[in-house]
C-alpha positions as CSV (number, residue, x, y, z in Angstrom):
1,G,-30.0,-75.3,-37.9
2,Y,-27.0,-77.1,-36.4
3,V,-28.8,-80.2,-35.3
4,P,-29.6,-81.4,-38.8
5,L,-26.0,-80.8,-39.8
6,E,-24.8,-82.9,-36.8
7,A,-27.2,-85.6,-37.8
8,F,-26.1,-85.5,-41.5
9,L,-22.4,-85.7,-40.5
10,S,-23.4,-88.9,-38.6
11,G,-25.1,-90.2,-41.8
12,K,-28.6,-89.9,-40.4
13,P,-31.6,-88.4,-42.2
14,V,-33.7,-85.8,-40.4
15,L,-37.4,-85.5,-39.7
16,T,-38.6,-81.9,-39.3
17,T,-41.7,-79.8,-39.7
18,D,-42.4,-77.4,-42.4
19,D,-42.5,-74.5,-39.9
20,A,-39.1,-75.3,-38.4
21,G,-37.1,-72.4,-39.7
22,G,-33.3,-73.1,-39.8
23,P,-33.5,-76.9,-40.5
24,L,-35.4,-76.2,-43.7
25,E,-32.2,-74.7,-45.2
26,F,-30.7,-78.2,-45.1
27,V,-33.4,-80.8,-45.0
28,R,-35.0,-81.7,-48.3
29,D,-38.1,-83.9,-48.1
30,G,-37.4,-87.3,-49.6
31,E,-33.8,-86.4,-50.3
32,T,-32.1,-85.9,-46.9
33,G,-35.0,-86.6,-44.6
34,F,-38.7,-85.8,-44.1
35,V,-40.4,-82.5,-44.0
36,V,-44.0,-82.7,-42.7
37,P,-46.7,-80.4,-41.3
38,P,-46.4,-79.8,-37.5
39,R,-49.1,-82.3,-36.6
40,A,-48.8,-85.5,-34.6
41,D,-50.5,-87.6,-37.4
42,A,-48.0,-86.3,-40.0
43,L,-45.0,-86.9,-37.8
44,G,-46.3,-90.4,-36.9
45,A,-46.9,-91.2,-40.6
46,A,-43.3,-90.1,-41.5
47,M,-41.9,-92.2,-38.6
48,R,-43.9,-95.3,-39.9
49,V,-42.5,-94.8,-43.3
50,A,-39.0,-94.4,-41.9
51,W,-39.3,-97.5,-39.7
52,K,-40.0,-99.7,-42.8
53,A,-37.4,-98.1,-45.1
54,D,-33.9,-99.0,-43.9
55,A,-32.3,-98.7,-47.4
56,A,-34.0,-95.4,-48.2
57,L,-32.9,-94.0,-44.8
58,S,-29.3,-95.0,-45.4
59,E,-29.4,-93.3,-48.8
60,M,-31.0,-90.1,-47.3
61,G,-28.4,-90.1,-44.5
62,E,-25.6,-90.4,-47.1
63,R,-26.9,-87.6,-49.2
64,G,-27.2,-85.5,-46.0
65,R,-23.6,-86.4,-45.0
66,L,-22.3,-85.4,-48.5
67,R,-24.3,-82.1,-48.2
68,A,-23.0,-81.3,-44.8
69,A,-19.4,-82.2,-45.7
70,S,-19.5,-79.7,-48.5
71,L,-20.2,-76.8,-46.1
72,T,-16.9,-75.2,-45.2
73,W,-15.9,-71.9,-43.8
74,D,-14.1,-71.1,-47.0
75,A,-17.2,-71.8,-49.1
76,A,-19.3,-69.7,-46.7
77,I,-16.9,-66.8,-46.9
78,S,-16.7,-67.1,-50.6
79,A,-20.5,-67.0,-50.9
80,L,-20.7,-63.9,-48.7
81,L,-18.0,-62.1,-50.7
82,D,-19.8,-63.0,-53.9
83,A,-23.1,-61.8,-52.5
84,A,-21.4,-58.5,-51.6
85,G,-19.9,-58.2,-55.1
86,I,-16.3,-58.6,-53.8
87,S,-14.2,-61.0,-55.8
88,G,-10.6,-61.9,-56.3
89,R,-10.2,-63.9,-53.1
């Protein structure tokens, strides 16, 4: 799951497959990148779309960058404490 975050922090969208696991927690199809079936034709089709869509790729990369920038240790700890029912920190 770290590779998509590194890409996002560089302002780059991510192409991943719908069986990828960790990356799917961050990559949203059409929003921060592309999520496609794990088939060569689907990957190729997404790359063809990406090749022709500079402006859309820039927008996806920026949305990814904003998403990754919002992930902090303080936010992660707060979410874990909230999930555990511990508040006041």
